[in-house]
C-alpha positions in Angstrom: 39.2 179.5 285.0 39.6 183.2 284.5 37.1 185.6 283.2 39.3 185.5 279.8 38.8 181.9 279.4 39.8 178.5 280.1 43.3 178.0 282.3 44.2 176.1 278.8 43.2 178.7 275.7 44.9 181.3 278.1 48.4 182.4 276.5 51.5 182.6 279.2 52.5 185.9 280.1 55.9 186.6 277.4 53.3 185.7 274.3 49.9 188.2 275.6 52.3 190.9 276.3 54.9 190.3 272.9 51.5 190.3 271.3 50.0 193.4 272.7 53.3 194.8 271.4 52.5 194.1 268.1 49.2 196.0 268.5 50.2 198.9 270.0 53.0 198.9 267.0 49.9 198.6 264.0 47.7 201.1 265.8 50.9 203.1 266.4 51.9 202.6 262.4 48.2 204.0 261.9 46.4 203.1 257.9 44.3 200.6 259.7 40.5 201.5 259.1 38.6 202.4 262.5 37.4 199.0 262.3 40.7 197.3 262.2 41.3 200.2 264.7 39.3 199.5 267.5 39.0 195.3 266.4 43.0 195.6 267.6 41.7 198.2 270.7 40.1 195.2 271.7 42.0 192.7 271.5 44.6 195.6 273.3 42.6 195.7 276.1 41.9 191.3 276.6 45.8 191.3 276.8 46.5 194.1 279.2 44.1 192.5 281.0 45.4 188.9 281.0 48.8 190.4 281.5 48.0 192.0 284.4 45.8 189.1 285.5 49.4 187.0 285.2 51.0 190.0 287.3 48.8 190.1 290.2 49.2 186.0 290.7 53.1 185.9 290.6 52.4 188.9 293.6 50.0 186.4 295.4 52.3 183.7 295.1 55.6 185.8 296.1 53.1 187.2 299.4 52.1 183.8 300.5 56.0 182.2 300.2 56.6 185.6 302.4 54.1 185.5 304.6 55.2 182.2 305.6 58.7 183.5 306.1 57.4 185.4 308.6 56.8 182.2 311.0 
């Protein structure tokens, strides 16, 4: 389990990245209220964290495999 919730509720890396791209696009386009912009920003922060957790997990797995090869 991660700080972002249950693993089964967590989107895949690709899903989180796609949604993050959409959030950034909407923020850059403007035309949203302050309230909407803040909500988008907060969601973007959550998605960025999820993506980073996936990348960190992948790095740990690679490091573990590469470490085994050194033995």
